[in-house]
C-alpha positions in Angstrom: 85.7 -33.6 19.5 86.8 -33.9 15.8 86.8 -32.2 12.3 83.6 -33.7 11.5 83.3 -32.6 8.0 86.9 -33.2 7.2 86.8 -36.7 8.8 83.6 -37.3 6.5 85.6 -35.9 3.5 88.3 -38.2 3.6 88.9 -40.4 0.6 91.4 -43.6 -0.4 92.8 -43.0 -3.9 92.3 -46.7 -5.8 93.7 -45.7 -9.0 94.8 -42.9 -11.5 92.3 -39.9 -10.4 90.1 -42.5 -8.7 88.7 -41.8 -5.1 86.9 -43.9 -3.0 85.1 -44.0 0.4 81.7 -45.1 2.4 79.6 -42.7 3.5 77.0 -42.3 6.1 74.7 -39.8 7.1 76.6 -37.1 9.2 75.7 -34.6 6.5 72.1 -35.7 5.7 69.7 -33.5 3.9 66.2 -33.8 2.0 66.5 -38.2 2.2 70.2 -37.7 0.3 73.8 -36.5 1.4 73.8 -32.5 1.7 74.7 -31.3 -1.5 77.1 -29.0 -0.2 78.6 -32.0 1.8 78.8 -34.2 -1.5 80.8 -31.1 -3.4 83.1 -31.4 -0.4 84.0 -34.8 -1.6 84.8 -33.4 -5.2 86.9 -30.5 -3.6 89.3 -33.3 -1.4 89.5 -35.3 -4.8 90.5 -32.0 -6.8 93.0 -30.8 -4.0 94.7 -34.6 -3.7 95.0 -34.5 -7.3 96.5 -31.4 -7.6 97.3 -29.5 -4.3 100.8 -30.6 -4.2 101.4 -28.9 -7.4 100.3 -25.5 -5.1 97.1 -25.3 -6.6 93.7 -24.2 -4.8 90.2 -24.5 -5.6 89.0 -21.2 -7.8 85.8 -22.6 -8.6 83.5 -25.6 -9.2 80.3 -26.3 -10.7 78.5 -28.9 -9.7 74.9 -30.6 -11.4 73.3 -33.0 -9.5 72.1 -35.8 -11.7 70.4 -38.0 -8.9 70.6 -38.4 -5.4 73.5 -39.5 -3.5 72.6 -42.0 -0.9 74.7 -43.5 2.5 77.2 -46.5 1.0 79.6 -47.0 -1.5 80.7 -43.6 -3.1 83.5 -43.0 -6.5 84.8 -40.3 -7.7 86.9 -39.9 -11.3 89.3 -36.6 -11.4 90.3 -35.8 -14.9 92.4 -33.2 -15.9 91.5 -31.8 -18.9 94.5 -28.7 -18.7 97.1 -27.8 -16.5 99.1 -24.4 -17.3 101.3 -22.9 -14.7 98.7 -21.2 -12.9 95.4 -22.7 -13.7 94.0 -26.6 -14.4 90.5 -27.3 -15.2 88.9 -30.5 -14.4 85.9 -32.8 -14.7 85.0 -35.0 -11.5 82.4 -37.8 -12.1 80.4 -38.8 -9.1 79.2 -42.1 -8.2 76.9 -43.2 -5.5 75.3 -46.4 -5.1 76.8 -47.4 -8.6 75.2 -45.2 -10.4 76.2 -41.7 -12.0 75.0 -39.3 -9.5 76.7 -35.9 -10.0 79.0 -34.0 -12.9 81.7 -31.1 -11.7 83.2 -29.4 -13.8 85.9 -27.4 -11.8 89.3 -24.8 -11.8 92.6 -25.0 -9.8 94.6 -22.1 -9.6 97.8 -20.4 -8.1 96.9 -17.4 -6.7 98.9 -14.1 -7.7 98.4 -10.7 -5.9 97.3 -8.9 -9.7 94.8 -6.5 -10.0 93.8 -6.6 -6.4 90.4 -5.1 -5.8 87.3 -5.7 -3.2 84.4 -3.0 -3.6 82.1 -5.4 -2.1 81.1 -4.6 1.7 80.1 -7.1 4.5 76.2 -6.3 5.5 75.7 -4.2 8.9 74.7 -6.6 11.1 75.0 -7.3 14.5 77.9 -9.4 15.3 77.9 -13.3 16.3 76.9 -13.7 20.1 78.0 -16.3 21.7 75.5 -16.1 24.4 72.6 -15.3 22.4 70.1 -18.7 21.9 70.5 -20.4 18.9 67.8 -20.5 16.3 66.3 -23.6 15.4 64.3 -24.2 12.2 60.9 -25.2 12.6 61.6 -27.3 8.8 65.0 -28.6 9.6 67.2 -31.1 7.9 69.4 -33.2 9.9 72.5 -31.4 8.7 70.9 -28.6 10.6 71.7 -30.3 13.7 75.5 -30.1 13.4 75.3 -26.4 13.6 74.4 -23.2 15.6 72.4 -20.3 13.2 71.8 -16.9 14.5 69.7 -15.1 12.1 70.4 -11.0 11.4 68.9 -10.4 8.2 65.1 -11.6 6.8 63.9 -9.6 4.0 61.2 -11.1 2.3 58.5 -8.7 1.5 58.3 -5.9 -0.6 59.1 -5.4 -4.3 62.8 -6.6 -3.9 64.6 -9.8 -4.0 64.4 -11.8 -0.7 67.0 -11.9 1.5 68.1 -13.8 4.5 71.0 -15.1 6.2 72.9 -14.9 9.4 75.8 -16.4 11.8 76.4 -19.9 11.1 78.8 -21.8 13.7 79.6 -25.5 14.1 78.7 -27.3 16.9 82.3 -29.5 16.3 85.6 -27.6 15.1 84.7 -27.6 11.9 87.7 -26.5 9.6 87.1 -23.5 8.1 88.1 -24.3 4.7 86.1 -24.3 1.2 84.9 -27.3 1.8 83.3 -25.7 5.1 82.2 -22.6 2.7 80.2 -25.0 0.4 78.5 -26.7 2.5 77.3 -23.3 4.3 76.2 -22.0 1.0 73.5 -24.8 0.7 72.7 -25.0 4.6 70.5 -22.2 5.3 67.0 -22.4 4.6 66.3 -20.3 1.4 64.4 -17.0 1.1 61.6 -18.7 -1.1 60.4 -20.8 1.4 59.2 -17.7 3.3 57.9 -16.0 0.2 56.0 -18.8 -1.2 51.9 -18.6 -0.8 51.9 -22.3 -1.3 54.6 -24.1 0.4 56.9 -26.5 -1.4 59.8 -28.2 -1.5 62.9 -27.6 -3.6 66.4 -28.9 -3.9 69.4 -28.7 -5.7 69.7 -28.8 -9.1 72.8 -27.2 -9.7 75.6 -25.2 -7.7 78.4 -23.2 -8.7 81.0 -22.0 -5.7 83.7 -19.1 -6.5 86.4 -19.2 -3.7 87.6 -15.5 -3.1 90.5 -16.2 -1.0 92.5 -19.1 -0.4 91.7 -20.9 3.5 92.7 -21.9 5.8 93.8 -18.9 7.2 95.5 -18.3 10.6 92.7 -15.6 11.8 89.7 -18.2 10.9 90.7 -20.9 13.5 88.6 -24.1 13.6 84.7 -23.5 14.5 84.9 -20.0 14.0 81.4 -18.5 13.1 80.8 -16.9 9.2 78.3 -15.2 8.3 75.7 -16.6 5.1 73.8 -14.1 2.9 71.6 -15.9 0.3 69.2 -14.0 -1.9 66.5 -15.1 -4.7 65.2 -13.1 -7.1 63.0 -15.7 -9.1 61.0 -18.5 -8.9 59.9 -19.5 -12.5 59.2 -22.4 -14.4 60.2 -24.5 -11.7 63.1 -23.8 -10.5 64.3 -21.3 -8.0 67.6 -19.0 -8.2 69.3 -18.0 -5.2 72.7 -16.3 -4.8 75.0 -16.7 -2.0 78.0 -14.6 0.0 80.6 -16.3 2.4 82.0 -13.5 5.1 84.2 -13.7 7.6 83.8 -11.9 11.3 86.2 -9.2 10.2 84.3 -8.6 6.8 86.4 -10.2 4.4 84.5 -12.0 1.5 85.4 -15.5 1.5 83.3 -17.0 -1.5 80.5 -16.9 -3.8 78.1 -19.2 -4.7 74.9 -19.5 -6.9 72.5 -22.3 -7.3 69.1 -23.5 -9.3 66.7 -25.3 -7.3 64.2 -27.7 -8.5 60.8 -27.1 -7.5 58.9 -30.4 -6.5 55.3 -30.3 -6.8 52.4 -30.0 -4.7 
């Protein structure tokens, strides 16, 4: 068994900052490539450009212009500025010969300066390998790549909607930030349980902040991670969603925020 995400994110350098591959339907969402997988492709290109300089992902923010299809994929990384500790980049991404996404990213050399973590992982039952897996009734093809163990389902009342739980891959995926950003966009949104009338919502923009450098020895390939999603509003045809990604030991690995475009009935 292989790490499918790493395998499907591998790119060929074909020019200065230019990368290509043919994409299949391994990480498929709503009739298009899954949004987290697409951002994982951008992360791969950024690492190939600047990882050799000791820099790793600090932040990525992507705008999805049109669906990413299977077939030819291309991206162009432009390093707008590179300093001693940070580099700022733009990534243009094409799918099927059309510009499909824009990424603004920062890479950084992490430094132990002003370290403080006040956030605490939600008090939930740990991942149980003997627990029957949960299958979403309206799951996407990408959901077939993982097992879910729900732990949080707070969608009633006056507070924000919060859902989440443990996600473990069915194949030994590497726990890096490409995996993290895929998980940040994987759990069925809380709003799906809150709307009185059903709608379909797709990612319009997605921002991801790495809180630690990954991978780390304590998180072996295939490790479960806790994903927590919080939704506060659905207004003007867009839904907000905040994501937290936690390790089993209670370490905050990443934060995400996205806006979802709501399709009409």
